[in-house]
N, C-alpha and C positions, 0 to 999 in steps of 0.2 A: 547455529547461523543460519539466518534466512536464506530461502531458495527464491530466486527472482525469475521469472519467464515471461514471455508474452503469449497472447491468446487473441481469439477474436469473438465477438458476440454480435450476431446479426450485423456482419459486415464492418463492425467497429473494432478498433484497435483496442486490447485490454493489457493492463500488467497486471502479473498475478504475483502476489507475496505470500509465501508459505514459510510454516516454522522450519519444516524439514520435507524430504522426498515424500514422507507418508501421511503428511497432512490432509485430512478429510476434508477440512473447511477452510482453504486459502482465502485470503482477502485479494479482491480484484476490483479494478476501477478502470474508467477510460480517460481520455486526454482532459475532458473538462474538469473531472474531479482532482487529476493529477495537477492541473494548473491552480486549483484552490489549495492544494496541499504546499505547493512551492510557494504560493503568496502568501502563507500562514505559517511557514517552516519554523519562524522565531517563536510563535505562540505555542507551537506544538513541542517543540524543545523545552520551553518553560514549563509546559503541562507536564511533561514526562519527569522533568528534574523535580517538580515539586511533588508528584504523586508516585514515583518509583520506590517501592519498599524493598 
């Protein structure tokens, strides 16, 4: 299960997504990219459904 936390980079809020507590390379992004994800959520879901093995 993913581990979700918040961080900060150069004074900007970041969301951090990790596979687990020991994930050395978590995925993190700020508000601008989070908005892009939210706007594209249906396309992302379709992409996962199409390519998940």
